[in-house]
C-alpha positions as CSV (number, residue, x, y, z in Angstrom):
1,M,7.3,16.7,-15.8
2,S,4.7,17.2,-13.2
3,A,1.4,19.1,-13.6
4,E,0.9,22.1,-11.4
5,P,-2.3,22.5,-9.3
6,V,-4.6,25.4,-10.3
7,Q,-5.5,25.8,-6.6
8,S,-4.0,24.7,-3.3
9,F,-5.4,25.2,0.2
10,E,-5.9,23.5,3.5
11,V,-9.0,22.4,5.4
12,D,-8.3,21.8,9.0
13,S,-5.1,19.6,8.8
14,L,-5.7,18.4,5.3
15,P,-3.8,19.9,2.3
16,V,-6.0,20.0,-0.9
17,R,-4.7,20.4,-4.4
18,V,-7.0,21.0,-7.4
19,F,-5.9,20.2,-10.9
20,A,-7.4,21.4,-14.2
21,S,-8.0,17.8,-15.4
22,Q,-8.0,14.2,-14.2
23,D,-4.9,13.6,-16.3
24,D,-3.0,16.4,-14.6
25,M,-4.2,15.1,-11.2
26,A,-3.0,11.6,-12.0
27,T,0.4,12.8,-13.3
28,A,1.1,15.0,-10.3
29,A,0.1,12.2,-7.8
30,A,2.3,9.7,-9.7
31,V,5.3,12.1,-9.5
32,E,4.7,12.7,-5.8
33,V,4.3,9.0,-4.9
34,N,7.3,8.0,-7.1
35,E,9.6,10.6,-5.3
36,Y,8.3,9.5,-1.9
37,L,8.8,5.8,-2.4
38,C,12.3,6.3,-3.9
39,G,13.2,8.4,-0.9
40,V,11.9,5.9,1.6
41,I,13.7,3.0,-0.1
42,A,16.9,5.1,-0.2
43,G,16.5,5.9,3.5
44,Q,15.5,2.5,5.0
45,G,16.2,0.0,2.3
46,S,12.6,-1.1,1.7
47,A,9.0,0.3,1.7
48,S,5.5,-0.9,2.2
49,A,2.3,0.5,0.7
50,I,-1.4,0.0,0.6
51,L,-3.0,0.6,-2.8
52,A,-6.6,1.2,-3.8
53,T,-8.6,-0.1,-6.7
54,G,-11.3,1.7,-8.5
55,N,-11.6,3.8,-11.6
56,S,-10.1,6.8,-9.9
57,Q,-6.7,5.0,-9.6
58,I,-6.3,3.6,-13.1
59,Q,-4.5,6.6,-14.7
60,F,-2.5,7.2,-11.6
61,L,-1.2,3.6,-11.4
62,E,-0.4,3.6,-15.1
63,K,1.6,6.8,-14.8
64,L,3.4,5.6,-11.6
65,V,4.4,2.3,-13.2
66,A,5.5,4.2,-16.4
67,I,7.9,6.5,-14.5
68,G,9.9,3.4,-13.8
69,E,12.1,4.8,-11.0
70,V,10.9,2.8,-8.0
71,D,12.8,-0.3,-7.1
72,W,9.7,-2.4,-6.7
73,S,11.7,-5.5,-5.6
74,K,12.1,-3.6,-2.3
75,V,8.4,-2.8,-1.9
76,T,5.8,-4.9,-0.1
77,L,2.2,-4.1,-1.3
78,F,-1.2,-4.5,0.2
79,H,-4.7,-3.6,-1.1
80,M,-7.6,-2.4,0.9
81,D,-10.7,-4.4,0.1
82,E,-12.3,-7.4,-1.7
83,Y,-15.8,-8.7,-2.2
84,L,-16.8,-11.5,0.1
85,G,-17.1,-14.8,-1.8
86,L,-15.8,-13.5,-5.1
87,D,-13.3,-15.6,-7.0
88,G,-10.0,-13.9,-7.5
89,N,-10.2,-14.3,-11.3
90,H,-13.6,-12.6,-11.6
91,S,-13.5,-9.5,-13.8
92,A,-14.5,-7.3,-10.8
93,S,-12.1,-8.9,-8.3
94,F,-9.8,-6.4,-6.7
95,R,-7.1,-9.0,-6.6
96,R,-7.3,-9.4,-10.4
97,Y,-7.2,-5.6,-10.8
98,M,-4.0,-5.4,-8.7
99,R,-2.4,-8.5,-10.4
100,E,-2.9,-7.1,-13.9
101,R,-2.3,-3.4,-13.2
102,V,0.5,-3.6,-10.7
103,E,2.0,-7.0,-9.7
104,Q,2.6,-8.4,-13.2
105,K,4.1,-5.1,-14.3
106,V,6.5,-4.3,-11.5
107,Q,7.1,-7.6,-9.6
108,P,7.2,-6.2,-6.1
109,A,8.9,-8.0,-3.2
110,A,5.5,-9.2,-2.1
111,F,1.9,-8.4,-2.9
112,H,-0.3,-9.6,0.0
113,Y,-3.9,-10.2,-1.2
114,L,-7.1,-10.2,0.8
115,E,-8.7,-13.5,-0.1
116,G,-12.4,-12.6,-0.4
117,D,-13.3,-16.2,-1.1
118,A,-11.4,-17.6,1.8
119,L,-13.2,-20.6,3.5
120,E,-13.1,-18.8,6.9
121,P,-13.4,-15.0,6.2
122,I,-13.1,-14.0,9.8
123,R,-9.8,-15.8,10.1
124,E,-8.7,-14.2,6.8
125,C,-9.3,-10.8,8.3
126,R,-7.1,-11.7,11.2
127,R,-4.4,-13.1,8.9
128,Y,-4.4,-9.9,6.9
129,A,-4.3,-7.7,10.0
130,D,-1.3,-9.6,11.2
131,L,0.5,-9.0,7.9
132,L,-0.3,-5.3,8.1
133,A,1.0,-5.2,11.7
134,A,4.3,-6.9,10.8
135,Q,5.9,-3.6,9.5
136,P,5.2,0.1,9.5
137,I,3.1,1.2,6.5
138,D,4.9,3.9,4.6
139,L,2.2,4.9,2.1
140,C,-1.5,4.6,1.5
141,C,-3.0,5.5,-1.9
142,L,-6.8,5.8,-1.6
143,G,-9.9,7.1,-3.3
144,V,-13.3,8.4,-2.2
145,G,-16.6,6.7,-3.1
146,E,-19.6,8.5,-4.3
147,N,-21.1,8.0,-0.8
148,G,-17.9,9.3,0.8
149,H,-16.5,5.9,1.7
150,I,-12.8,5.2,2.0
151,A,-12.0,1.5,1.2
152,F,-15.4,-0.2,1.9
153,N,-16.1,1.8,5.0
154,D,-19.5,3.0,3.9
155,P,-21.4,5.4,6.2
156,P,-23.5,2.8,8.0
157,V,-20.4,0.6,9.0
158,A,-17.5,3.1,9.2
159,N,-16.0,3.6,12.6
160,L,-13.4,6.3,12.8
161,N,-11.9,4.7,15.9
162,D,-12.4,1.1,14.9
163,P,-10.6,-1.4,17.2
164,E,-10.3,-3.8,14.2
165,M,-7.8,-3.4,11.3
166,V,-9.7,-5.6,8.9
167,K,-13.4,-6.5,9.0
168,I,-16.4,-7.9,7.1
169,V,-18.9,-5.3,6.2
170,Q,-22.3,-5.1,4.5
171,L,-22.1,-2.7,1.5
172,D,-24.8,0.0,1.4
173,D,-27.0,0.4,-1.7
174,A,-25.2,3.6,-2.9
175,C,-21.9,1.8,-2.9
176,R,-23.3,-1.2,-4.7
177,Q,-25.0,1.1,-7.2
178,Q,-21.7,2.8,-7.9
179,Q,-20.0,-0.6,-8.6
180,H,-22.8,-1.5,-11.0
181,G,-22.7,2.0,-12.6
182,E,-19.0,1.8,-13.2
183,G,-19.6,-1.4,-15.2
184,H,-18.0,-3.9,-12.9
185,F,-21.2,-5.9,-12.5
186,P,-24.0,-6.4,-15.1
187,T,-26.9,-5.7,-12.7
188,F,-27.3,-4.1,-9.2
189,D,-28.4,-7.4,-7.8
190,S,-25.2,-9.1,-9.0
191,V,-23.0,-6.8,-6.9
192,P,-22.0,-8.7,-3.7
193,Q,-23.7,-7.5,-0.6
194,Y,-20.6,-8.0,1.7
195,A,-16.9,-7.3,1.5
196,L,-13.7,-7.5,3.5
197,T,-12.2,-4.1,4.1
198,L,-9.3,-2.4,5.9
199,T,-10.8,-0.1,8.5
200,V,-10.4,3.7,8.7
201,P,-7.5,3.4,11.4
202,A,-5.8,0.7,9.3
203,L,-5.7,3.2,6.3
204,C,-4.6,6.1,8.5
205,Q,-1.7,4.3,10.1
206,A,0.3,5.1,7.0
207,K,3.1,7.6,7.3
208,K,1.9,9.3,4.0
209,M,-1.5,9.2,2.4
210,V,-2.4,10.3,-1.1
211,C,-6.1,10.5,-1.8
212,L,-7.4,10.8,-5.4
213,C,-11.0,12.0,-5.9
214,P,-11.7,13.0,-9.6
215,E,-14.9,13.3,-11.6
216,T,-18.2,15.2,-11.3
217,R,-19.9,12.2,-9.7
218,K,-17.5,12.7,-6.7
219,A,-18.2,16.4,-6.3
220,Q,-20.8,16.0,-3.6
221,A,-18.6,13.6,-1.7
222,A,-15.7,16.1,-2.0
223,K,-17.9,18.9,-0.7
224,D,-19.2,16.8,2.2
225,A,-15.7,15.6,3.1
226,L,-14.3,19.2,3.2
227,H,-17.2,21.2,4.5
228,G,-19.5,18.8,6.3
229,P,-19.0,17.5,9.9
230,I,-16.1,15.2,10.6
231,S,-18.2,12.0,11.0
232,T,-19.2,8.7,9.5
233,V,-21.9,10.4,7.5
234,C,-19.0,11.0,5.1
235,P,-16.1,8.8,6.2
236,A,-13.7,10.7,4.0
237,S,-14.2,13.8,6.3
238,H,-11.9,12.0,8.7
239,L,-9.0,12.8,6.4
240,R,-9.2,16.4,7.7
241,T,-7.6,15.1,10.9
242,Q,-4.7,13.5,9.0
243,P,-2.0,16.0,8.2
244,Q,0.1,13.2,6.5
245,C,-2.6,13.0,3.8
246,V,-3.0,15.1,0.6
247,L,-6.3,15.2,-1.2
248,Y,-6.1,15.5,-5.0
249,L,-9.1,16.8,-6.9
250,D,-9.8,17.7,-10.5
251,S,-11.9,20.7,-11.6
252,D,-15.0,18.5,-11.9
253,S,-14.8,17.0,-8.4
254,A,-14.0,20.5,-7.0
255,S,-17.0,22.1,-8.8
256,L,-19.1,22.4,-5.7
257,L,-16.5,23.8,-3.4
């Protein structure tokens, strides 16, 4: 049973749905993604999706896995970023997050990981870009950072028309502070300074995008994304040009709208 939004509206090309709680938001997103993936697999025999990590995705991924209707053996999965130089077994590694929350639970056809500790990170970016280019991307599930980033496209490094699909970026201080604040690293200084990330065009090539942005700490980013200029000052503002995207908010993140 899906939760109903308390409010629905559009900003430019972007549909926005506001839910009473984060739990309702996660439930509704899981139902929508489940139905979409089942439909894609029924229509073309397989599907491919890019998934996001982060605290905003945890409930959604739990609920999506629990529905249990997607034939994951026909789904190829990607994720969107990883810290440069971080071991894949580190507690903050996004590969570990995906292995434990998704891959080990659903056994997809393939889960392609971005190797943040690859010996040649530039070559790793190319390898991953080639994997992404090997098939159309049906779905991208993403979140929004406190600084308005999508993936690790922070305001100083985001390029809305990036010629690259995957690149190495320096993380800005607000992003690193968020990673520390969420408990992923014991101190600000222990948060890596660089990461590998899919670029904005790489995310937006997906035929469908579902963006989850809950919690009070994301309220300013949600306001900037929907009511500020469409620019790299708030990279998530670019979603207003993507009619295939749906932005999910809860009452807390929508509080400044």
